C-alpha positions as CSV (number, residue, x, y, z in Angstrom):
1,M,59.3,110.9,76.2
2,T,57.2,113.7,77.7
3,I,54.3,114.3,80.1
4,V,51.8,116.9,78.9
5,L,49.1,118.6,80.9
6,D,46.2,119.7,78.5
7,K,43.5,122.1,79.4
8,D,40.8,119.8,78.0
9,Q,42.3,116.3,78.1
10,G,44.1,116.5,81.4
11,I,47.4,114.5,81.8
12,E,48.9,112.8,78.7
13,S,51.9,110.6,78.8
14,E,53.8,108.4,76.2
15,L,54.3,105.9,79.1
16,E,50.5,105.5,79.8
17,E,50.8,107.9,82.7
18,R,52.7,105.4,84.9
19,I,56.0,105.9,86.6
20,G,58.0,103.2,88.4
21,L,60.0,104.0,91.6
22,E,60.6,102.8,95.1
23,C,57.7,104.0,97.3
24,P,58.9,106.2,100.3
25,Y,56.2,104.6,102.5
26,C,56.1,100.9,101.8
27,G,59.6,100.5,100.3
28,V,58.2,98.5,97.4
29,Y,59.3,99.3,93.8
30,A,55.9,99.8,92.2
31,H,54.1,101.7,89.5
32,M,52.8,105.1,90.3
33,S,49.5,106.4,88.9
34,P,48.4,110.1,88.7
35,Q,46.2,111.0,91.6
36,S,46.2,114.8,91.7
37,V,47.1,117.0,88.7
38,P,47.3,120.8,88.7
39,D,45.0,122.8,86.5
40,A,46.6,123.3,83.2
41,A,44.9,126.6,82.6
42,A,46.3,128.0,85.8
43,L,49.8,126.8,84.9
44,V,49.6,128.4,81.4
45,R,48.5,131.7,83.1
46,D,51.2,131.7,85.8
47,K,54.0,129.9,83.9
48,P,55.9,128.4,86.9
49,K,59.3,126.8,86.2
50,H,58.4,123.7,88.1
51,V,55.1,121.7,88.6
52,G,54.1,119.3,91.3
53,L,52.1,116.2,90.7
54,V,50.7,113.7,93.2
55,Y,50.9,110.1,92.2
56,Q,49.5,107.0,94.0
57,C,51.6,104.0,94.8
58,D,50.0,100.9,93.3
59,A,51.3,98.8,96.2
60,C,50.2,100.6,99.3
61,H,48.0,103.4,97.7
62,A,50.0,106.2,99.5
63,P,50.3,109.6,97.8
64,V,53.8,110.3,96.4
65,F,54.7,113.9,95.5
66,L,57.0,114.5,92.5
67,R,58.3,117.7,91.1
68,F,58.8,118.2,87.3
69,A,60.6,121.0,85.4
70,V,58.5,122.6,82.7
71,R,59.9,122.2,79.2
72,E,57.5,124.3,77.2
73,Y,54.2,126.3,77.4
74,S,51.7,126.6,74.6
75,D,48.2,128.1,74.4
76,N,46.5,125.0,75.7
77,R,49.2,122.7,76.9
78,V,52.1,122.4,79.4
79,E,54.9,120.0,78.4
80,L,57.0,118.7,81.3
81,L,60.5,117.2,81.2
82,R,60.4,113.5,81.9
83,N,63.0,113.7,84.8
84,F,61.5,114.5,88.2
85,V,62.6,115.1,91.8
86,E,61.3,112.8,94.5
87,L,60.4,115.1,97.4
88,E,60.1,112.2,99.7
89,R,62.6,109.4,99.4
90,P,62.5,106.0,101.0
91,K,64.3,105.8,104.3
92,E,67.6,104.0,104.1
93,R,67.9,100.9,106.4
94,F,71.0,99.7,108.2
95,A,71.8,97.5,111.2
96,F,72.6,100.6,113.4
97,S,72.7,98.6,116.7
98,Y,76.1,97.2,115.7
99,L,77.7,100.6,115.2
100,P,79.6,102.5,117.9
101,K,77.2,105.0,119.5
102,H,78.8,108.2,118.1
103,T,79.2,106.7,114.7
104,E,75.5,105.6,114.7
105,V,74.4,109.2,115.5
106,M,76.5,110.7,112.7
107,F,75.4,108.0,110.2
108,R,71.7,108.3,111.0
109,E,71.9,112.1,110.3
110,A,73.8,111.4,107.1
111,L,71.0,109.1,105.9
112,N,68.4,111.7,106.8
113,C,70.3,114.2,104.6
114,Y,70.4,111.7,101.7
115,S,66.7,111.0,102.0
116,N,66.0,114.7,101.8
117,N,68.1,115.1,98.7
118,S,70.7,117.2,100.6
119,F,73.6,115.5,99.0
120,N,76.4,117.9,100.1
121,A,75.1,118.0,103.7
122,F,75.1,114.2,103.3
123,A,78.8,114.2,102.2
124,S,79.7,116.3,105.2
125,M,78.0,114.0,107.7
126,C,79.6,111.0,105.9
127,R,83.0,112.4,106.6
128,R,82.1,112.9,110.3
129,A,80.7,109.4,110.5
130,A,83.8,108.0,108.8
131,R,86.1,109.8,111.2
132,S,84.1,108.6,114.2
133,S,84.4,105.0,112.9
134,F,88.2,105.3,112.4
135,A,88.6,106.3,116.0
136,A,86.3,103.5,117.2
137,M,88.5,101.0,115.2
138,G,91.5,102.0,117.2
139,E,95.1,102.3,116.1
140,G,95.4,101.7,112.3
141,G,91.7,102.0,111.9
142,K,91.8,104.5,109.1
143,L,94.3,102.4,107.1
144,R,92.2,99.3,107.5
145,A,89.1,101.3,106.4
146,F,91.0,102.6,103.4
147,E,91.9,99.1,102.3
148,E,88.3,98.0,102.7
149,V,87.1,100.9,100.5
150,L,89.6,100.0,97.8
151,V,88.3,96.5,97.8
152,A,84.8,97.8,97.4
153,Q,85.9,100.0,94.5
154,D,87.5,97.0,92.8
155,I,84.4,94.8,93.3
156,A,82.1,97.5,92.0
157,G,84.4,98.2,89.0
158,I,84.5,102.0,89.6
159,D,87.3,103.8,87.8
160,D,89.7,106.1,89.7
161,D,88.4,109.4,88.3
162,A,84.8,108.6,89.3
163,F,85.9,107.3,92.7
164,A,88.2,110.2,93.6
165,P,85.4,112.4,95.2
166,I,84.3,109.4,97.3
167,K,87.9,108.9,98.7
168,T,88.2,112.7,99.2
169,V,85.0,112.8,101.3
170,L,86.0,109.8,103.5
171,F,89.7,110.2,103.8
172,G,90.6,113.8,102.9
173,T,92.3,116.0,105.5
174,G,91.2,119.4,104.2
175,Q,88.5,121.7,105.7
176,E,84.9,120.6,105.2
177,E,84.2,123.6,103.1
178,N,86.6,122.2,100.5
179,L,84.7,118.9,100.2
180,P,83.7,118.1,96.6
181,L,80.2,118.9,95.5
182,L,78.3,115.7,94.9
183,N,75.5,115.0,92.5
184,R,72.8,112.4,93.0
185,A,74.8,109.6,91.3
186,Q,78.0,110.3,93.3
187,A,76.0,110.5,96.6
188,G,74.5,107.1,95.8
189,I,78.0,105.6,95.3
190,L,79.2,107.2,98.5
191,L,76.2,105.8,100.4
192,E,76.8,102.2,99.3
193,I,80.6,102.4,99.9
194,L,80.1,103.7,103.4
195,K,77.4,101.1,104.2
196,D,79.7,98.4,103.0
197,L,82.6,99.8,105.1
198,F,80.5,99.8,108.2
199,Y,79.1,96.4,107.5
200,Q,82.6,94.9,107.1
201,S,84.1,96.8,110.1
202,F,81.2,96.5,112.6
203,V,78.1,94.6,111.5
204,R,79.9,91.5,110.3
205,H,82.0,91.3,113.4
206,G,79.0,91.9,115.7
207,K,76.8,89.3,114.0
208,L,79.5,86.7,114.0
209,T,80.5,87.3,117.6
210,R,76.8,87.1,118.7
211,A,76.2,83.9,116.7
212,I,79.3,82.2,118.2
213,K,78.2,83.2,121.7
214,V,74.7,81.7,121.1
215,R,76.3,78.4,119.8
216,R,78.6,78.2,122.8
217,F,75.7,78.8,125.2
218,F,73.6,76.0,123.8
219,V,76.6,73.6,123.8
220,S,77.3,74.5,127.4
221,E,73.6,74.0,128.3
222,E,73.6,70.7,126.6
223,N,76.7,69.5,128.5
224,N,75.2,70.7,131.8
225,N,72.0,68.8,131.1
226,R,74.0,65.6,130.3
227,Q,76.0,65.9,133.5
228,S,72.8,66.4,135.6
229,A,71.1,63.4,134.1
């Protein structure tokens, strides 16, 4: 499947010019329709290796910029590879208020790196966020975190070879320059594993503690009202 920019016909696509992805603005998974397409004649003349196209989100009508690699040039046409790079990714959401302050700062910066496709900077910030969380958990925190991560690996059905870079990032003891280089897929796995670890270690505990306090407060208020009656 290819996308073609033609000097006379404009954009041509085997998928009816529509792409589906999560909009970085409204967060809805929606179709994207071409909004602004570069001039094919100028591309044929200059022959850049990559081409940028602006699509419009069908849900919120915001412009979404995508970058495509060029597959082939001909006299009148530019053929693009179907794979593209999202230059603006949706912001990752998390219940940050439940995280220890230092861990929250590190994790927010990690998510910013991920949203900007800086996956190896993301890995470095994940290691710092993880180490901060181990310290916040207190004695034995790293071991408890390791056990939680192994449970997540088992639930997700990820084999040991594929999971090895994730464990190295989170629990390795070497220098940061020796961290494994992550691709998009590996960074995505790391993101979900760390979110699950933080949820189990902090968010779940915080939500449950808050809910029980609220229940106890209303029970206490009810008892006081009965005694006053």
